[in-house]
Each structure stands twice: as C-alpha cells, then as structure tokens.
C-alpha positions as a Python dict, from the first residue, in 0.01 Angstrom:
ca = {
    (1, 'X'): (0, 0, 0),
    (2, 'X'): (133, 77, 348),
    (3, 'X'): (85, 433, 466),
    (4, 'X'): (458, 502, 476),
    (5, 'X'): (662, 354, 192),
    (6, 'X'): (969, 570, 250),
    (7, 'X'): (1282, 429, 406),
    (8, 'X'): (1391, 595, 731),
    (9, 'X'): (1662, 854, 713),
    (10, 'X'): (1726, 1186, 546),
    (11, 'X'): (1472, 1331, 306),
    (12, 'X'): (1552, 1451, -47),
    (13, 'X'): (1289, 1696, -176),
    (14, 'X'): (1190, 1725, -542),
    (15, 'X'): (933, 1965, -681),
    (16, 'X'): (621, 1819, -842),
    (17, 'X'): (707, 2006, -1163),
    (18, 'X'): (1050, 1841, -1182),
    (19, 'X'): (898, 1498, -1116),
    (20, 'X'): (634, 1557, -1383),
    (21, 'X'): (898, 1647, -1644),
    (22, 'X'): (1106, 1339, -1568),
    (23, 'X'): (804, 1107, -1571),
    (24, 'X'): (658, 1257, -1891),
    (25, 'X'): (983, 1209, -2082),
    (26, 'X'): (1059, 867, -1934),
    (27, 'X'): (1410, 991, -1854),
    (28, 'X'): (1526, 719, -1614),
    (29, 'X'): (1898, 803, -1613),
    (30, 'X'): (1820, 1173, -1586),
    (31, 'X'): (1597, 1104, -1283),
    (32, 'X'): (1872, 905, -1110),
    (33, 'X'): (2126, 1178, -1177),
    (34, 'X'): (1883, 1445, -1054),
    (35, 'X'): (1833, 1257, -727),
    (36, 'X'): (2208, 1223, -683),
    (37, 'X'): (2255, 1596, -744),
    (38, 'X'): (1981, 1674, -492),
    (39, 'X'): (2177, 1469, -240),
    (40, 'X'): (2467, 1705, -295),
    (41, 'X'): (2690, 1462, -483),
    (42, 'X'): (2955, 1602, -716),
    (43, 'X'): (3022, 1447, -1056),
    (44, 'X'): (3282, 1192, -946),
    (45, 'X'): (3078, 1100, -640),
    (46, 'X'): (2772, 1052, -860),
    (47, 'X'): (2962, 835, -1109),
    (48, 'X'): (3090, 608, -832),
    (49, 'X'): (2752, 599, -659),
    (50, 'X'): (2567, 498, -977),
    (51, 'X'): (2859, 296, -1120),
    (52, 'X'): (2819, 469, -1455),
    (53, 'X'): (3063, 542, -1732),
    (54, 'X'): (3153, 905, -1801),
    (55, 'X'): (2960, 882, -2130),
    (56, 'X'): (2642, 768, -1956),
    (57, 'X'): (2678, 1044, -1698),
    (58, 'X'): (2723, 1304, -1975),
    (59, 'X'): (2411, 1180, -2156),
    (60, 'X'): (2202, 1203, -1838),
    (61, 'X'): (2336, 1552, -1770),
    (62, 'X'): (2246, 1661, -2123),
    (63, 'X'): (1893, 1524, -2072),
    (64, 'X'): (1853, 1727, -1751),
    (65, 'X'): (1971, 2038, -1935),
    (66, 'X'): (1717, 1982, -2213),
    (67, 'X'): (1442, 1934, -1954),
    (68, 'X'): (1559, 2264, -1797),
    (69, 'X'): (1611, 2097, -1460),
    (70, 'X'): (1970, 2215, -1451),
    (71, 'X'): (2132, 2494, -1644),
    (72, 'X'): (2417, 2438, -1884),
    (73, 'X'): (2642, 2620, -1639),
    (74, 'X'): (2523, 2402, -1350),
    (75, 'X'): (2572, 2076, -1535),
    (76, 'X'): (2810, 1825, -1379),
    (77, 'X'): (3168, 1931, -1412),
    (78, 'X'): (3389, 1755, -1667),
    (79, 'X'): (3540, 1429, -1540),
    (80, 'X'): (3890, 1457, -1406),
    (81, 'X'): (4114, 1315, -1674),
    (82, 'X'): (4385, 1074, -1573),
    (83, 'X'): (4724, 1239, -1586),
    (84, 'X'): (4899, 1193, -1917),
    (85, 'X'): (5194, 961, -1901),
    (86, 'X'): (5537, 1068, -2007),
    (87, 'X'): (5732, 868, -2259),
    (88, 'X'): (5792, 517, -2121),
    (89, 'X'): (6141, 457, -1987),
    (90, 'X'): (6384, 233, -2169),
    (91, 'X'): (6412, -62, -1934),
    (92, 'X'): (6745, -240, -1949),
    (93, 'X'): (6830, -602, -1883),
    (94, 'X'): (6998, -485, -1564),
    (95, 'X'): (6673, -321, -1449),
    (96, 'X'): (6485, -645, -1502),
    (97, 'X'): (6753, -860, -1343),
    (98, 'X'): (6756, -637, -1034),
    (99, 'X'): (6376, -658, -1006),
    (100, 'X'): (6372, -1035, -1055),
    (101, 'X'): (6649, -1109, -804),
    (102, 'X'): (6451, -985, -505),
    (103, 'X'): (6114, -1077, -358),
    (104, 'X'): (5920, -795, -522),
    (105, 'X'): (5561, -857, -641),
    (106, 'X'): (5693, -844, -999),
    (107, 'X'): (5934, -1130, -933),
    (108, 'X'): (5643, -1343, -812),
    (109, 'X'): (5422, -1225, -1098),
    (110, 'X'): (5647, -1348, -1379),
    (111, 'X'): (5617, -1726, -1320),
    (112, 'X'): (5241, -1693, -1277),
    (113, 'X'): (5211, -1511, -1610),
    (114, 'X'): (5433, -1771, -1777),
    (115, 'X'): (5216, -2049, -1636),
    (116, 'X'): (4899, -1880, -1760),
    (117, 'X'): (5042, -1816, -2107),
    (118, 'X'): (5202, -2158, -2127),
    (119, 'X'): (5548, -2034, -2224),
    (120, 'X'): (5867, -1875, -2091),
    (121, 'X'): (5874, -1500, -2141),
    (122, 'X'): (6140, -1365, -2373),
    (123, 'X'): (6346, -1058, -2276),
    (124, 'X'): (6113, -844, -2491),
    (125, 'X'): (5811, -1000, -2320),
    (126, 'X'): (5958, -930, -1977),
    (127, 'X'): (6014, -565, -2067),
    (128, 'X'): (5654, -536, -2184),
    (129, 'X'): (5522, -701, -1869),
    (130, 'X'): (5737, -477, -1651),
    (131, 'X'): (5611, -173, -1842),
    (132, 'X'): (5253, -275, -1759),
    (133, 'X'): (5345, -324, -1394),
    (134, 'X'): (5573, -24, -1346),
    (135, 'X'): (5483, 236, -1612),
    (136, 'X'): (5106, 181, -1606),
    (137, 'X'): (5127, 133, -1228),
    (138, 'X'): (4897, -169, -1222),
    (139, 'X'): (4942, -380, -907),
    (140, 'X'): (5059, -738, -957),
    (141, 'X'): (4719, -883, -864),
    (142, 'X'): (4550, -658, -1122),
    (143, 'X'): (4804, -760, -1387),
    (144, 'X'): (4725, -1126, -1313),
    (145, 'X'): (4352, -1061, -1349),
    (146, 'X'): (4425, -872, -1671),
    (147, 'X'): (4631, -1158, -1816),
    (148, 'X'): (4363, -1414, -1725),
    (149, 'X'): (4098, -1198, -1891),
    (150, 'X'): (4306, -1164, -2207),
    (151, 'X'): (4355, -1542, -2219),
    (152, 'X'): (3979, -1600, -2188),
    (153, 'X'): (3905, -1342, -2458),
    (154, 'X'): (4160, -1492, -2695),
    (155, 'X'): (4019, -1841, -2648),
    (156, 'X'): (3667, -1710, -2698),
    (157, 'X'): (3764, -1542, -3024),
    (158, 'X'): (4009, -1791, -3172),
    (159, 'X'): (3950, -2124, -3001),
    (160, 'X'): (4061, -2321, -2698),
    (161, 'X'): (4433, -2327, -2635),
    (162, 'X'): (4507, -1998, -2813),
    (163, 'X'): (4702, -1747, -2609),
    (164, 'X'): (4745, -1370, -2637),
    (165, 'X'): (5080, -1209, -2707),
    (166, 'X'): (5226, -953, -2467),
    (167, 'X'): (5162, -658, -2705),
    (168, 'X'): (4792, -753, -2701),
    (169, 'X'): (4794, -763, -2322),
    (170, 'X'): (4971, -426, -2318),
    (171, 'X'): (4697, -276, -2537),
    (172, 'X'): (4430, -400, -2298),
    (173, 'X'): (4634, -267, -2004),
    (174, 'X'): (4622, 78, -2162),
    (175, 'X'): (4244, 53, -2177),
    (176, 'X'): (4223, -55, -1814),
    (177, 'X'): (4438, 233, -1702),
    (178, 'X'): (4226, 484, -1895),
    (179, 'X'): (3913, 343, -1732),
    (180, 'X'): (4064, 359, -1385),
    (181, 'X'): (4076, -19, -1340),
    (182, 'X'): (4371, -13, -1104),
    (183, 'X'): (4261, -226, -808),
    (184, 'X'): (4128, -577, -758),
    (185, 'X'): (3788, -436, -663),
    (186, 'X'): (3773, -215, -972),
    (187, 'X'): (3883, -507, -1190),
    (188, 'X'): (3607, -726, -1045),
    (189, 'X'): (3342, -462, -1121),
    (190, 'X'): (3483, -404, -1469),
    (191, 'X'): (3479, -773, -1556),
    (192, 'X'): (3125, -812, -1424),
    (193, 'X'): (3023, -532, -1656),
    (194, 'X'): (3208, -691, -1946),
    (195, 'X'): (3035, -1024, -1880),
    (196, 'X'): (2698, -847, -1881),
    (197, 'X'): (2783, -674, -2208),
    (198, 'X'): (2887, -1006, -2364),
    (199, 'X'): (2548, -1150, -2268),
    (200, 'X'): (2372, -851, -2421),
    (201, 'X'): (2586, -884, -2734),
    (202, 'X'): (2464, -1241, -2766),
    (203, 'X'): (2102, -1124, -2775),
    (204, 'X'): (2160, -815, -2991),
    (205, 'X'): (2365, -971, -3271),
    (206, 'X'): (2075, -1186, -3400),
    (207, 'X'): (1858, -874, -3398),
    (208, 'X'): (2109, -725, -3643),
    (209, 'X'): (2108, -1046, -3849),
    (210, 'X'): (2470, -1119, -3751),
    (211, 'X'): (2536, -1486, -3685),
    (212, 'X'): (2833, -1719, -3694),
    (213, 'X'): (3094, -1466, -3590),
    (214, 'X'): (3179, -1244, -3291),
    (215, 'X'): (3159, -867, -3337),
    (216, 'X'): (3475, -676, -3420),
    (217, 'X'): (3599, -417, -3171),
    (218, 'X'): (3424, -121, -3337),
    (219, 'X'): (3095, -309, -3352),
    (220, 'X'): (3137, -406, -2988),
    (221, 'X'): (3182, -38, -2898),
    (222, 'X'): (2853, 46, -3068),
    (223, 'X'): (2669, -239, -2895),
    (224, 'X'): (2811, -143, -2555),
    (225, 'X'): (2707, 221, -2600),
    (226, 'X'): (2349, 117, -2686),
    (227, 'X'): (2334, -103, -2379),
    (228, 'X'): (2474, 181, -2167),
    (229, 'X'): (2203, 412, -2304),
    (230, 'X'): (1941, 167, -2178),
    (231, 'X'): (1798, 22, -2499),
    (232, 'X'): (1637, -322, -2505),
    (233, 'X'): (1627, -567, -2794),
    (234, 'X'): (1295, -438, -2931),
    (235, 'X'): (1411, -78, -2954),
    (236, 'X'): (1736, -184, -3123),
    (237, 'X'): (1534, -396, -3367),
    (238, 'X'): (1317, -94, -3455),
    (239, 'X'): (1629, 118, -3516),
    (240, 'X'): (1772, -162, -3730),
    (241, 'X'): (1455, -183, -3940),
    (242, 'X'): (1456, 191, -3999),
    (243, 'X'): (1822, 176, -4093),
    (244, 'X'): (1756, -98, -4348),
    (245, 'X'): (1461, 99, -4492),
    (246, 'X'): (1685, 402, -4539),
    (247, 'X'): (2021, 248, -4626),
    (248, 'X'): (1920, -97, -4761),
    (249, 'X'): (2189, -255, -4540),
    (250, 'X'): (2324, -233, -4186),
    (251, 'X'): (2498, 101, -4150),
    (252, 'X'): (2636, 114, -3796),
    (253, 'X'): (2695, 490, -3795),
    (254, 'X'): (2347, 570, -3924),
    (255, 'X'): (2181, 330, -3681),
    (256, 'X'): (2384, 477, -3396),
    (257, 'X'): (2261, 827, -3490),
    (258, 'X'): (1901, 703, -3464),
    (259, 'X'): (1954, 553, -3119),
    (260, 'X'): (2148, 856, -2995),
    (261, 'X'): (1865, 1084, -3109),
    (262, 'X'): (1610, 871, -2926),
    (263, 'X'): (1831, 864, -2616),
    (264, 'X'): (1863, 1242, -2618),
    (265, 'X'): (1483, 1266, -2625),
    (266, 'X'): (1446, 1014, -2342),
    (267, 'X'): (1288, 751, -2570),
    (268, 'X'): (1416, 403, -2484),
    (269, 'X'): (1127, 167, -2561),
    (270, 'X'): (928, 99, -2876),
    (271, 'X'): (618, 243, -2708),
    (272, 'X'): (802, 564, -2621),
    (273, 'X'): (945, 597, -2973),
    (274, 'X'): (606, 541, -3135),
    (275, 'X'): (444, 788, -2897),
    (276, 'X'): (715, 1038, -2987),
    (277, 'X'): (651, 975, -3356),
    (278, 'X'): (276, 1035, -3305),
    (279, 'X'): (341, 1353, -3110),
    (280, 'X'): (574, 1481, -3380),
    (281, 'X'): (321, 1395, -3652),
    (282, 'X'): (48, 1577, -3460),
    (283, 'X'): (273, 1880, -3428),
    (284, 'X'): (347, 1866, -3801),
    (285, 'X'): (-26, 1835, -3881),
    (286, 'X'): (-106, 2131, -3658),
    (287, 'X'): (168, 2335, -3825),
    (288, 'X'): (42, 2234, -4170),
    (289, 'X'): (-317, 2322, -4079),
    (290, 'X'): (-205, 2657, -3943),
    (291, 'X'): (-8, 2724, -4261),
    (292, 'X'): (-307, 2629, -4477),
    (293, 'X'): (-542, 2848, -4270),
    (294, 'X'): (-300, 3139, -4303),
    (295, 'X'): (-285, 3094, -4679),
    (296, 'X'): (-665, 3081, -4700),
    (297, 'X'): (-695, 3398, -4495),
    (298, 'X'): (-448, 3570, -4725),
    (299, 'X'): (-649, 3456, -5028),
    (300, 'X'): (-973, 3575, -4869),
    (301, 'X'): (-818, 3912, -4782),
    (302, 'X'): (-691, 3947, -5137),
    (303, 'X'): (-1031, 3857, -5284),
    (304, 'X'): (-1209, 4100, -5052),
    (305, 'X'): (-973, 4379, -5147),
    (306, 'X'): (-1012, 4291, -5516),
    (307, 'X'): (-1393, 4311, -5490),
    (308, 'X'): (-1372, 4645, -5315),
    (309, 'X'): (-1148, 4780, -5591),
    (310, 'X'): (-1396, 4656, -5853),
    (311, 'X'): (-1690, 4820, -5676),
    (312, 'X'): (-1499, 5148, -5648),
    (313, 'X'): (-1459, 5171, -6029),
}
C-alpha cells in the first residue's frame, strides 16, 4: 500500500478504543454516524450528508449509545417534525376557475395530468389536485413527477393501462410531504431509493417463499426497513428459517423482532449472527459452570460442617 492513503484536507481524529469498539461489533452505520459527529455535523446535517432516513439515523445513534461512544444525553437531537397542517380549506368552483384562467403553474399542470391519466378531470378531481398543489405546497413539477410515479405503480400492480384515481394520488402526496419530498431534486433521490427498494424486494420475496404476487403495503414497509438496516438476503433467510421453526409459518412481526434485535447488536451478516450465538452460548456455559461450582462448594462446605459436628459428639 502507498505510504499515505489519506485524502488531503482536514483531519478527523478517532481514538483507538472507539475504533476497536466499532470494528469488534461490525457497526457500520454507527461508524459512519460517529465520523459525521466528529466532523461537527448536527442531526439534520448528518441525515442529509448520509442520505439516511430518520429511522436509520435513530438506529445508528442507539448503537453508539450502547457502545458507550456517546451518552444518551449527547445522542443526536430528535428530527425536526414538519409543521402540522391545519384543516384543508374548502376550495370553491370560483377558486378553481380563477386559478385556471391565468397562466399560473397550476393552470399548465392540469392538462398534463389529464394527458397522463388519460381522462378529463372532474370538478372533484380538480379540487383534489389543487389541494395537493396548494395545501400540501408541492410545486407543479413535483406534482407531475408524483402523478407519473403513481401511474407506474398502478400499472405495475394491476396491469398495463390501469390508472390511479386522484384520492390515491392524494394519499401518496401526503407521504411525500411527510418525507420532505418537495423539490425536483428530492423527488429524484426518493424515486431512486424506491427503485432500489423494488429491486431488493424482488430478491427478498423468494427468500420468504412469496411468489406470484407483489407485497402489500405493510409487507413492503417491513422489507424496506430490513434493507435500511443493512441486511442481505442470507441474513434475512436465516431470520425467516428461525421464524418458521418457532411459529411454523411466516410471522412478519416476529421475524421483524429477530432482525431488529440483530440490528441493535450490530449483527448484519450470517457470520456475525453465528459468532454472536457462539459468544452467547459460551457466556451461558461459563455462567452454568460457575453456578455448578458454587453449588458444589456449598455442598462441600455443608459436608465438612456435618463431619465436624459428628466428630464433636
């Protein structure tokens, strides 16, 4: 290796003890978060830098706390929640007519949405679309990306030519707003992540013996969380096998508890899980041997005292 493998620039120092703890526990996400914290990043800066979800950031922070590399008080601050929306306004036909008469982005958005959905929007549809644009404050270009995504998802689930209804698009818009997908750049990153998750779903479903159907939304949430935690197919397969051994069928909640427990311990590969099992078994054996030795000592002490009492008579 070359003598200097470090990139030029500022230096971030980590103690050997901290590095040893992270390496020993195979805590990859925790290591990345620790480096970001050493750079002086706050929680939101770290999330953007690493492009993580809040859940993944929380899990890495918990791992650092367990490794005693940060204190519970020094853990990353809670994520700033998006401001709660007030009750949506009651849009009138006059409101829509006024918006559509001008050259606003919404007026140009409507025909594009109609073209993508293959139909003219009803008054109720227009109100729903305007709610997404105005109430959820999604720019017109983001709404167009959202509609195109919903069309692709509907065709993927139900067949070519099927189109989503506006209430379905509205539900997805709520999800985008909650996740902060409110710009073209954020939408591009979000859809890249969704495409990656779809690919991972395709490899994970056969592991769970699910074929011939797409996962339902709740199943998809579980699969996405396991991918976010950093589990590969082999580790998921091992969790599935243990679930079947215990429950005799696929129990999503039980399997999720297994994977969450492994994640909390920094175990993300089959080798790490098996090593953790061996270490736990050794600890149990040591505890059992210590308990047996203690019982034998107590028996020996009792016998010795008994013999002394007999000799004293």
